[in-house]
Each structure stands twice: as structure tokens, then as C-alpha cells.
N, C-alpha and C positions, 0 to 999 in steps of 0.2 A: 372364552367367548370376553367380551366386553358387557354386552348389552342382549337382552333378548325382546325381537321385536316379533308382533303380531300381524297378520293379514287378514282381511276378511275374505279375501277370495286366493284362487290360484293364480288368477291373470295377474291381480295386484302384486302377489310375491314374484311372479313370473318380472313382471316390468322392473321391478326394483332390483331385480338380480342383475339382470341385463344394464340399468345404469350405474349399478356400483361397478360392474366388469368393466365397462366401458369407460366409466371416470378413472377408475384404480389404472387399468391400462395405459390412458392419455396421462395421467400423471407419472407412471412410472419411463415412458418413452420419453416424455420432456425433460424429467429429471436427470435422466442418464445421459442425453444429447446434452444437454447444458453443461454435466459435471466432465463430461469427455470430454469437448472443448477447451473447458477452461483448465483442466489439469492438463491439457497437448500444451497450450499457450504458457502454465505457469512451467512446465520442465524447459520449453523451448527459452522463457525471459530468466530462469535462473543461469541455464548455459551460457548466455549473452554477459551475465553479471561476473561469471567465471572470467571470460576472456577480458571483461573491462577491467577487474581487478587486477587482471597479469599485465595490461597496458599501464597502470598507475603504478604498478612495481617496478617495470621498467623504467620508468620515468623517475625514479628516485635518483639516476644519474645525471639528472638536468642539469643540476649546480654545478657537480665535478667539469661536466663542458664547459660551462660559463668561466669556470676558473682557470681551465685550461686556455680560454681564449684570452681570458685576461694577462697570464703571466705570456703567450706570446707577443700578445701587442708590448707588454712592457720591455722585449728583445726584439722588436722587429726589426731595428735600425741593424740589429746584425745578419738578418736573414737574407741570403741571396738566392735569386732563381736556378733553381738546376739541384738546390739541397735537398737532402732526403731526411735530417731531422737535424734537430738542433738543442744543445743542452742549455736549461734556465734554471733560474732558483727559483723554485715554489713556497711565493709567500705566504701562501694559504696553510699551509704543513711546515712552512722551515728545512726543507729539502732541496737538493738538487734533483732535476728530471729530465726528459728528453722528450721531445715532441716531437711526433713523425710528423713530415710535408711532404706533399706533392709536389715533386719536382718539375711537373711539367705549365706548372703555374707559378704567380708571381706572389711575393710573400701577403703582401696585399689581398689578393684570392683568397690565398690558406687562411688568414684571419677569418675573411668572409666566411668562408666556408664551415668553420668552427662556430661562429655566432646564429648562422643560418640555420644549422643543427641544433644550436641550443633553442632556437625560437621555433622551430619545428616541433621537438619535444615538448617546450612550454604550452602552446597552443594545443597539441595532442593530450596534455596531461588535462589542460581546464574543459578540452571535451568531454576526457572521462570521467571526472568530476560530478560535470554538468549528466551524463549521460547516467552514471551510477545512481543519482537521484533520482531521476527519472523511472527507471528500472524500480529500483526500490520501493518506488509507489505507486506503480503500475501494479509489481508484485504483492502488495498491501492490499490493493483494491480486489483483486483477484481473489486471494486469499479469505477476505471477508465475505466474496459474493459467494465461492462455495459453502462458508458459513452457513449463510442465508439460506441457499438450495437445500444443505442437510437438514433445515430446522422447520423448511414449509412443510406446512401438512396437508394443503390441495393445490390443485391445477392452478385456481387462480392468483395465488401467490407466486408461483412460477412464471405466470404469464406476464405478470408486471417486472419480476425478473430479467425475462426475456426480451421485453419491451425497453427497458433499460439496457440490457447490452446493442439490441439495435440502435437504439439511437447514438450510441458511442461506437457505433462502425464496428462492433467486437464480431456480431454476426448478422447474417441479413434474414429477413422474414422469409416466412415459408408460405403465409399465410395469402401475402398478394405481394404485387410489383411496388405498389407505392409504400415509401417508409409509413410505420405503424405508429399512430401520433399515440404519446403517453397521454394518460386519463390526467385530467385538470386536478381534481381530487385525488390524492395521497394522504393514505390512512395511516393508522400507526397501532399500536398493540396497548393495551391500557390493564392497571392495575389498579382497583378504586379502594381504600381505605375509608375509617371514618375520617379522618383530618388529612388525610392525604393522598394525591396521587401521582402514579408512576406510571410517565409513559415510554414504550421505546419503539426503536424502530426496529422493520423485518426486512429492510432490504437498503440499500445504498441512498437510494431515494428518498427513502420514508425516514432515514439519519437525515438526511439535510434538510427537508420540510421540517420533521420534528425538533431540530438543534436552531434553525435558522426562521422560521417562521411560527409555529406553534409554540415555542416556548415564550417567557419572558426572562429581562436582562438579568432580573434575581432569582429566579427557579435556580436549582441544583441541578449541573451538569456528571455525570458518570459515564467511565472510559475503563477498562481493563488495562493496564498498564503494558505497552509493547505489543497486545496478540490483537488481532481481529475479534472485534465486540461490537452490540448494538450500540448507539447514541443511548441513553437513560437521562430522563429531566424528572426529577423528582418535584413536586409541587407540593408543599405543606405551610401551613401559618409559622412553624414552630421547627427548627432543626434540630432532631434529638439524635443522640448517639444508638438510639434502637433504629430510626429511621433511615441513619448511614449505613447501618450495614445491610438492614433490609433491602436498599437499592442499590444496593454494591451486591448483593446475592443475584440481586435480578442481573443485575450487570454479567455476572460472571457465569449465570446460568445460559443467557444469552452470547456466549463466547466461544471463542475452538478450546479453552479449557475442558480436560477429562472431569467427569464426575469424581470427587473426591478430592481434587486437586487443588493446593492453596494457590490463588492468584492476590497479585495486588491491583486495586482499581484504584484509581487517580478522581479525583473529583473536585468541582470548583463551580465558581458563579456561571451561569451562562453569559455574560456579558463578558467573560475572559476567553471564550473561546471563539476561534476567527477562521474563513476559509481563505487560505491562498488563491491568486486568481489563476485562474486553468488547470486547478487542481481537479482531481477527479471525484464521481460523487462519493460524501462519507469521509473525504480526506479533510480531514481539519489540526491546525494547530491551538495549542491552549498556553495559559500562564499561571501562576498564582495558586496552583492545585494541590492539596494536600493528598494524604493514601491511605487507605484501611486495607487489612489483610484479610481474607475470607477464602469460605472454602466452598468449591461448588456445588451445590446440594440440588436436587428435584423440586423443582418449581413449588410443588405444593406443601414443600416442608420450610420454605422461605415465609 
């Protein structure tokens, strides 16, 4: 057991037990519901990402299609309607090739057909690259949300994550027909020392609020490199190696890394962090960063 609790009467003890069981049940039900939904969503997005990757790989033939059209254009004056193919000099690869033709259409239509195919593949590649970027950002968002759900310790923090997902139209509210309004006051976690403050976000909305509303431009911003983690803000009159390691360890603790695992933590001035237009909560880009490698340890050992 973690603690011994004394009660002045049986009634008080029974009421405590009932409240505790109700809270624990509500917490587990909500936690399981949110995790189940997001894990299914994540699985679906990874399947889409695999298909997009295949589309991008298939588009590698794009330049060879254009080259074929350019070669045909160079000998188009020799092509007659009714021909099934024509031999031509491939000036890209310094060899002779044979280009297949549709005998039922004109030479010009054969050439247009090749360039149309090229433009279609080119448009497909552009869309695939855009979708790849969007899907990867969404996967990153969901992975970070799952991290925050796992680290939540009470129903209240889970409700805030639920409201965030409702606002982003990931899930529908089960509480009422109207959209749940997010609380105006967005909180954050706090670790206080004699000459420093370390602030950390406990969900994606808190991350955004902390980074862009609470912090000042000359505060230091920390984030584990390439894996979901909380945004960490270090407020200190003097930046020391000891404080850098401490803030980096807090960043590692509130990340997807496993205990005992060594992780790279990036840090930079808050003014070097920005949010792209239309990006999901918690997603940022940053420049001029430095890095430090730390081990993920329990919070009480930091």
C-alpha cells in the first residue's frame, strides 16, 4: 500500500470506498475508450502511409515517361498513322530504342498521350508527397496523445484530452449533443527549484499554451528528438550544464522513451520555435538547437 488512511466512522470509510471505486472505474473506462479509438486510428493511418509509399515508389518511372515523349517528339516527322512502333535514338542514354505506338490514332495524339501520362503521374506524385507529410504529422499527433493518456493519473486530465479530441472532430461527445467547449484556462505541470522553474505540458493543448502563451522568448525550450514528448520550458536566471541536464531529463521522463533508455534531447531558445499554419496541437518546428543525451529515469531521481 502507498498510505494508511484513518476514518472516524464506518460511514465515512464506506463513502470514501464508494467514491474511490467510482472514480477509478470512470478513469479506466475513459482511458480504455480513448486508447482503443486512437490505436485503431493509428493502425489505419499506418496502412494509408504504406499505400502512399507505394504510390511514391511507382512514380519513380515519371522521368522515363517524359524522356520517352521527348525522344518520340524528335522523330515525330517519321511517324505515320497506322504504325505500331518506331525505332529512335535515345539521346538520354546513348542507345537505340523502340517506342510502341497506338496505330489507331495520329502521331501527334500518340505524343500527347505520353505527355498526358507523364503529367498524371507527376500530379499523383505531388499529391502523394503532400499526403505523406499530412499523414506523418497526424501519426505524430496521435502518438503524442497516446503518451499523454498513458501518463494521465486522474479523470480530469483525461477529460481535457477528450475535449481536445472532440474539438478536432476525432470523436463525438458522449455527454451532450452540443460541442464541448474547451476550458479557457489551460494549465501545465511545474517543477520548482531555488533558482529555476521547469514547466511541462501534459497534453497537446497544454504544450501549445505553454510554448506560445506562457513562455517568454528568451526562455529555453526542450523536446526529445524524433519521438513524442512534452514541451518543456526552462526559466532560469543563468543557464548551467546542470540545469540543461535536469530539464532534458524531465523531457525524457515525459516522453515515449522507456526507463533506462538513453535519448537525445534538443533545446533552443523559445523564440526559435514556431508553429506552421494549420498544424495540429503540439506540432512545432524549431531551429538553432543544441542537443544533449540523457537517460530516462524516474522523476524523483532527477
